[in-house]
C-alpha positions as CSV (number, residue, x, y, z in Angstrom):
1,X,132.5,25.2,55.4
2,X,133.0,21.8,57.1
3,X,132.6,21.6,60.8
4,X,135.1,19.5,62.5
5,X,135.6,18.4,65.9
6,X,137.5,21.4,66.7
7,X,135.3,24.1,64.9
8,X,132.5,22.2,67.9
9,X,135.4,22.5,70.6
10,X,136.1,26.4,69.5
11,X,132.4,27.3,69.0
12,X,131.6,25.4,72.4
13,X,134.4,27.3,74.1
14,X,133.5,31.0,72.6
15,X,130.2,30.3,74.1
16,X,131.3,28.9,77.8
17,X,129.7,25.4,77.1
18,X,130.9,21.9,78.3
19,X,130.0,19.7,76.1
20,X,130.1,16.3,76.6
21,X,131.3,13.5,73.9
22,X,128.0,12.9,72.9
23,X,126.7,16.7,72.5
24,X,129.8,17.5,70.6
25,X,128.9,14.7,68.2
26,X,124.9,15.7,67.7
27,X,126.3,19.4,67.7
28,X,128.4,18.2,64.4
29,X,125.6,16.5,62.8
30,X,123.2,19.2,63.5
31,X,125.5,22.5,62.2
32,X,126.6,20.3,59.5
33,X,122.9,20.0,57.8
34,X,122.1,23.2,59.1
35,X,125.3,24.6,56.7
36,X,124.3,22.5,54.0
37,X,120.4,23.4,53.7
38,X,122.0,26.8,53.6
39,X,124.4,26.1,50.8
40,X,121.7,24.3,48.9
41,X,119.6,27.4,49.0
42,X,122.6,30.1,47.9
43,X,122.6,27.5,44.7
44,X,119.3,28.6,43.9
45,X,120.2,31.6,41.9
46,X,118.1,34.1,43.0
47,X,120.0,36.8,43.4
48,X,118.7,40.0,41.5
49,X,115.0,38.5,41.4
50,X,112.7,40.8,43.4
51,X,109.9,39.1,42.6
52,X,110.2,37.2,45.6
53,X,110.2,39.8,47.5
54,X,107.4,42.4,48.7
55,X,108.7,45.5,48.2
56,X,105.9,47.9,47.8
57,X,104.8,48.4,51.1
58,X,102.5,51.2,52.4
59,X,102.4,52.7,55.8
60,X,99.6,51.5,57.8
61,X,100.3,53.8,60.8
62,X,98.9,57.5,61.1
63,X,100.5,59.9,60.2
64,X,102.4,62.0,63.6
65,X,100.8,65.5,64.2
66,X,101.5,67.4,66.8
67,X,98.6,68.7,68.2
68,X,98.2,71.3,71.2
69,X,95.6,71.3,73.8
70,X,93.3,74.4,75.2
71,X,94.4,76.1,78.2
72,X,91.7,74.9,79.9
73,X,93.0,71.3,79.1
74,X,96.3,72.4,80.0
75,X,95.2,73.4,83.8
76,X,93.3,70.7,84.2
77,X,96.5,68.7,83.8
78,X,98.9,70.6,85.5
79,X,96.2,71.0,88.6
80,X,95.8,66.9,88.0
81,X,99.5,66.1,88.2
82,X,100.9,65.2,91.3
83,X,104.7,66.4,91.4
84,X,105.5,69.6,89.3
85,X,108.2,72.6,89.3
86,X,106.3,75.1,87.5
87,X,105.3,74.3,84.3
88,X,107.1,71.3,84.3
89,X,105.7,67.9,85.1
90,X,107.7,65.6,87.1
91,X,107.7,61.6,86.6
92,X,109.4,58.7,88.3
93,X,112.8,57.6,86.5
94,X,112.2,54.6,84.9
95,X,116.5,54.1,84.7
96,X,118.6,53.9,88.3
């Protein structure tokens, strides 16, 4: 893809940026060099070469387990909670 001054103007308009002529020239050069590099990477021909990617992953996190508590622990939690309604514990809302 060829980067043109019109494309830079279009991108600046989409991003709601007001660029000076010097900035436009700089971005034209920078974006062109980035796309040239990406194009070179695309020519390496690595499609389907799975040796470049680590696909053998292991779960390093603990397993999720549902664990209950004793009746005494539950009563202690319920008694120490500042705001409750019946068996429900009320917490402050995160969203307004």
